[in-house]
C-alpha positions in Angstrom: 0.2 0.0 0.1 1.0 3.2 -1.1 2.2 6.4 1.5 -0.8 8.2 0.5 -3.7 5.7 0.9 -1.7 4.2 4.3 -2.4 8.7 5.0 -6.1 8.6 3.5 -6.9 5.3 5.6 -5.7 6.5 8.2 -7.6 9.9 8.1 -10.6 7.6 7.7 -10.1 5.8 10.8 -9.6 8.8 12.5 -13.1 10.5 11.1 -14.7 7.1 12.2 -13.1 7.0 15.2 -14.6 10.6 16.1 -18.1 9.8 14.8 -18.2 7.5 17.5 -17.1 9.7 20.3 -19.7 12.0 19.0 -22.7 9.3 18.9 -21.7 8.1 22.4 -21.5 11.3 23.7 -24.5 12.7 22.4 -26.8 9.7 23.0 -29.7 10.7 25.8 -27.9 10.4 29.4 -24.3 9.8 29.0 -22.5 12.7 30.9 -19.1 13.3 31.7 -19.7 10.9 35.0 -21.4 7.9 33.2 -19.5 8.4 29.8 -16.3 7.4 32.3 -17.5 5.2 33.6 -18.3 3.3 30.8 -15.1 4.3 29.1 -13.0 2.5 31.7 -15.3 -0.7 31.7 -15.4 -1.5 27.9 -12.9 0.6 25.7 -13.3 3.3 23.7 -17.0 4.2 22.3 -16.5 2.4 19.5 -16.4 -0.6 22.0 -18.7 0.9 24.2 -21.1 0.6 20.9 -20.9 -2.8 19.9 -21.6 -4.1 24.0 -24.4 -6.0 24.5 -27.3 -4.4 26.6 -27.3 -6.9 29.5 -23.9 -6.1 30.0 -24.0 -1.8 30.0 -26.5 -2.1 32.3 -24.4 -3.5 34.7 -22.4 0.1 34.8 -25.6 2.8 33.9 -29.0 2.4 33.8 -31.4 0.6 31.6 -32.7 3.6 30.0 -29.0 4.9 29.2 -28.2 1.1 28.3 -30.9 0.9 25.8 -30.4 4.6 24.1 -26.6 3.3 23.4 -28.2 0.4 21.7 -29.8 1.9 19.6 -28.7 3.1 15.9 -28.6 7.0 15.5 -32.0 8.5 14.1 -31.7 10.3 10.5 -31.7 13.1 12.2 -29.3 12.4 14.6 -26.7 10.8 11.9 -26.8 14.5 10.3 -26.0 16.6 12.8 -23.1 14.3 13.6 -22.0 14.8 9.9 -22.4 18.4 10.0 -20.7 18.2 13.3 -17.7 16.4 11.7 -17.5 18.6 8.8 -17.4 21.3 11.1 -14.3 19.8 12.6 -12.4 19.5 9.5 -13.1 23.2 8.8 -9.8 25.1 9.4 -8.9 26.4 13.0 -11.5 24.0 14.2 -11.0 20.7 16.0 -12.9 18.3 18.4 -10.3 17.0 21.1 -11.8 13.9 22.6 -11.0 12.4 26.5 -8.4 9.9 24.7 -6.9 12.3 22.3 -2.8 13.2 23.5 -4.2 17.0 22.9 -6.5 17.2 25.6 -5.4 19.6 28.5 -3.3 17.6 31.0 -4.4 20.3 33.9 -8.6 18.8 32.9 -7.8 15.4 33.7 -7.1 16.3 37.2 -10.4 17.7 38.1 -13.3 15.7 39.1 -15.6 15.6 36.2 -13.7 16.5 33.1 -15.6 16.4 29.6 -15.6 13.8 27.3 -15.3 16.3 24.5 -14.0 19.3 23.9 -14.9 21.8 20.7 -12.0 24.0 20.1 -11.6 26.7 17.6 -7.9 28.6 17.2 -5.0 27.3 18.6 -5.6 23.8 20.9 -2.2 24.3 21.7 -2.9 27.1 24.4 -5.0 24.5 26.4 -1.6 22.9 27.2 0.2 25.8 28.9 0.3 27.2 31.8 -2.7 29.6 32.6 -4.6 32.0 35.3 -8.5 32.3 34.7 -9.0 36.1 35.4 -13.2 36.3 36.4 -15.4 38.5 37.9 -18.7 40.8 37.4 -20.6 41.7 34.0 -21.4 45.2 35.5 -18.0 45.5 36.5 -16.5 49.4 37.5 -14.2 51.5 34.8 -11.8 50.9 37.3 -12.4 46.9 37.6 -12.2 46.6 34.1 -8.6 48.4 34.0 -8.0 46.7 36.6 -8.9 42.9 34.9 -6.8 44.1 31.9 -4.0 45.2 33.1 -3.4 42.1 35.4 -4.0 40.1 32.6 -1.6 42.2 30.0 1.1 41.5 32.8 0.7 38.1 33.3 0.2 37.1 29.5 3.4 38.9 29.3 4.9 37.0 31.6 3.8 33.8 29.9 0.5 32.9 31.4 -2.2 32.1 29.2 -5.3 34.1 30.4 -8.6 32.1 30.5 -12.1 33.6 31.4 -15.4 33.1 30.2 -16.3 35.9 27.5 -19.2 37.5 29.3 -18.9 40.9 29.6 -17.5 43.2 32.1 -14.7 41.8 33.9 -14.6 38.7 31.5 -14.0 40.7 28.1 -11.4 43.3 30.1 -9.1 40.0 30.9 -9.7 38.6 27.4 -8.4 41.6 25.7 -5.4 42.2 28.4 -4.3 38.7 27.3 -4.5 39.2 23.7 -1.7 41.6 24.5 1.0 39.9 25.5 2.8 36.3 24.0 0.6 34.2 26.6 -2.7 34.8 25.1 -6.1 33.9 26.2 -8.5 31.5 26.5 -12.2 31.5 26.1 -14.8 28.9 27.9 -17.9 29.7 26.8 -21.8 28.2 27.9 -23.0 27.5 24.6 -22.2 25.4 21.5 -18.7 26.4 20.1 -20.4 27.9 16.5 -22.9 30.5 18.9 -21.8 33.8 20.5 -23.2 35.3 23.3 -23.1 37.4 24.2 -23.5 39.2 20.6 -21.6 42.6 21.5 -18.4 40.2 21.9 -18.8 38.6 18.9 -15.8 41.0 17.7 -13.6 39.9 20.9 -14.8 36.6 20.1 -13.4 36.2 16.5 -10.1 38.2 17.6 -9.5 35.1 20.5 -10.2 32.7 17.7 -7.4 34.0 15.4 -5.0 34.5 17.7 -6.0 32.7 21.3 -8.6 29.7 21.6 -12.5 29.5 22.3 -13.6 26.5 24.0 -16.6 24.6 24.6 -17.8 21.4 26.2 -21.1 21.9 24.1 -22.6 20.7 20.9 -22.9 22.7 18.4 -26.1 25.1 18.0 -26.5 24.9 22.0 -28.5 28.2 23.1 -27.1 29.9 26.1 -29.0 28.1 28.8 -28.6 29.3 32.4 -27.5 26.2 33.6 -24.9 25.8 31.8 -22.7 28.7 32.5 -22.3 27.5 36.6 -20.7 24.0 34.9 -19.0 25.8 32.4 -17.0 27.2 35.0 -15.2 23.8 36.5 -12.9 24.3 33.5 -12.3 27.8 33.5 -10.7 27.0 36.7 -9.7 23.4 35.7 -7.8 25.0 32.9 -5.9 27.0 35.3 -3.0 27.2 37.8 -4.7 30.1 39.6 -8.0 32.0 39.8 -8.0 35.5 40.5 -10.8 37.4 40.8 -11.2 41.5 40.3 -14.5 42.6 41.2 -17.6 40.1 42.4 -20.8 40.9 44.4 -21.5 39.0 47.7 -23.9 36.3 45.0 -21.8 36.7 41.9 -20.8 33.5 39.9 -17.2 34.3 40.0 -17.7 32.7 43.1 -18.6 29.6 42.1 -15.4 29.9 40.0 -13.5 30.1 43.0 -15.2 27.6 44.8 -14.7 25.0 42.6 -11.0 26.2 42.0 -10.2 25.8 45.3 -12.1 22.5 45.4 -9.6 21.4 42.3 -6.4 22.4 44.0 -5.7 25.9 42.5 -4.7 28.7 43.9 -7.1 32.0 44.6 -6.4 35.1 44.5 -8.2 38.6 44.8 -8.3 42.0 44.7 -9.4 44.1 47.4 -11.5 47.5 47.2 -13.2 50.0 49.3 -15.1 49.1 52.2 -18.3 51.0 50.3 -18.2 49.1 47.0 -21.0 46.6 46.1 -18.8 44.8 43.5 -16.0 44.2 46.3 -17.8 42.8 48.9 -17.3 38.9 47.0 -13.5 39.7 46.9 -13.8 40.2 50.7 -15.7 37.4 51.2 -13.2 35.0 49.8 -10.6 37.1 51.2 -11.8 35.7 54.9 -11.9 32.6 53.4 -8.3 32.2 52.3 -7.8 33.6 49.4 -4.9 35.6 48.7 -5.0 39.4 48.7 -3.3 40.3 45.6 -2.0 44.4 44.7 0.0 43.7 41.7 0.7 40.7 39.5 4.1 40.4 41.4 1.7 39.1 44.5 0.8 36.1 41.7 3.6 35.2 40.5 5.6 35.4 43.7 2.8 32.4 44.5 3.9 30.3 41.3 8.0 30.3 41.8 7.6 26.4 39.7 6.9 28.2 36.5 10.0 30.1 36.2 8.1 33.2 34.6 10.1 36.4 33.8 8.1 39.4 34.0 8.5 42.2 31.1 8.3 45.8 31.0 4.3 46.7 30.3 2.1 49.4 29.2 1.9 52.4 32.2 -1.4 51.8 34.5 -3.5 55.4 32.9 -2.4 54.2 29.8 -4.1 50.3 29.8 -6.8 52.2 31.9 -7.9 54.7 29.6 -7.9 51.7 26.4 -10.2 50.1 28.7 -12.6 52.9 28.8 -13.0 53.4 25.5 -15.7 50.4 25.7 -17.7 52.3 27.6 -21.1 52.7 26.3 -20.9 55.7 24.1 -24.6 57.4 24.6 -24.3 57.1 28.4 -24.5 60.6 29.5 -21.2 62.4 30.6 -22.1 62.4 34.2 -22.9 58.6 34.5 -19.4 58.2 32.6 -17.5 60.2 35.5 -19.7 57.9 38.3 -18.7 55.1 36.5 -14.8 55.9 36.0 -14.5 57.1 39.8 -15.6 53.8 41.2 -15.7 54.0 45.0 -12.1 54.6 45.8 -11.2 58.0 46.5 -9.5 59.5 43.2 -8.1 62.6 42.2 -8.9 64.7 39.2 -6.3 63.8 37.0 -6.4 60.2 37.3 -10.2 60.4 37.0 -9.3 62.9 33.6 -7.6 60.3 32.1 -10.1 57.3 32.7 -12.7 59.3 31.1 -11.3 61.2 27.8 -12.2 64.8 29.5 -10.7 67.9 29.3 -10.1 69.7 32.8 -12.7 72.6 32.3 -15.7 69.9 31.6 -14.4 67.5 34.3 -14.4 70.3 37.1 -17.9 71.0 36.0 -19.4 67.8 36.5 -17.6 66.9 39.8 -19.5 70.3 41.0 -22.7 69.1 40.0 -22.3 65.7 41.3 -21.3 66.8 44.4 -24.3 69.6 44.8 -26.4 66.6 43.9 -25.0 64.6 47.0 -23.5 62.1 44.7 -20.1 62.6 45.2 -17.9 64.0 48.2 -14.3 65.8 47.9 -12.4 64.4 50.4 -8.8 66.4 51.9 -6.2 66.7 49.2 -8.5 66.8 46.4 -9.9 63.9 45.7 -12.9 62.7 45.1 -15.1 59.3 46.5 -18.8 57.9 45.1 -22.0 58.0 47.7 -24.5 56.3 45.4 
């Protein structure tokens, strides 16, 4: 047999094997836990699917065993073929639990997904990473922190993992893309769906220069239950999790809890005691998370990575670029309040964050003070009250 024939034969075998994985993983009732039990008992999916029902019932329920023994319907077979066609496109890949490319870090968590749908550079799933997460309704200050920390960590050689949500997640991805470590977005929908739509351009940039990954089949809509579950992958891919801003009942706290259960380090940035979005971080710190003020605090806790810090952009520049995404039709006063955050800030820093000239900013600050929405502190600093 010629070398070309060997290659074609191997490729056909790979497609057939992946088709078995898809049929197996898409069978109703087969999840990450039951799927791993079946694989441990009978071998690869092709062998599982050829196993008799009575033997399958020794591992899973009769209902699941019966589903595994039925041939796929025409609709399901068409779906499998469409998924195989998607995986054959440039930059697309489906990584199975038995694939050497499957992230080693995920193999060490209690419930690794059977399949990962990948759009972008799959090798990033094997790199040392830090997850950066936080509130969707982040303050300008929080977004600036997320972007700056992520850029510095990426420049130090770490991949930034987050969830492509608005707020802190989006800022973390943007910062990660500016360094060589790049970024991985773990999404809670099918890999072919972008949610939220406002992050479509960012998702495209990540697919081109980083990696987007999902455990959910193509076409899976943004179901509420899927997002907390995908958080275990965000923390599982990372060596540590950094929480930037989080309310007391934030979903980011779920990621932090999962990280602790997986044996990952948890870091949190503190904030003002008056800030609602600092309460989650303060709660984590009380529970044992490590308080950080700079990226060096994180790197010092991860000496085994043998990282090096590189020169990064100054904080004011990162803060200013972070604010470019603020909704364009916000009223100027609302822009100032958003940029102020909840920690005391001087007028020069505020002007940099807002992009306003000194005269316009002074007038807005006077109005906000008269309305009782801010107060002036010693040293000509301002603090938000509402």
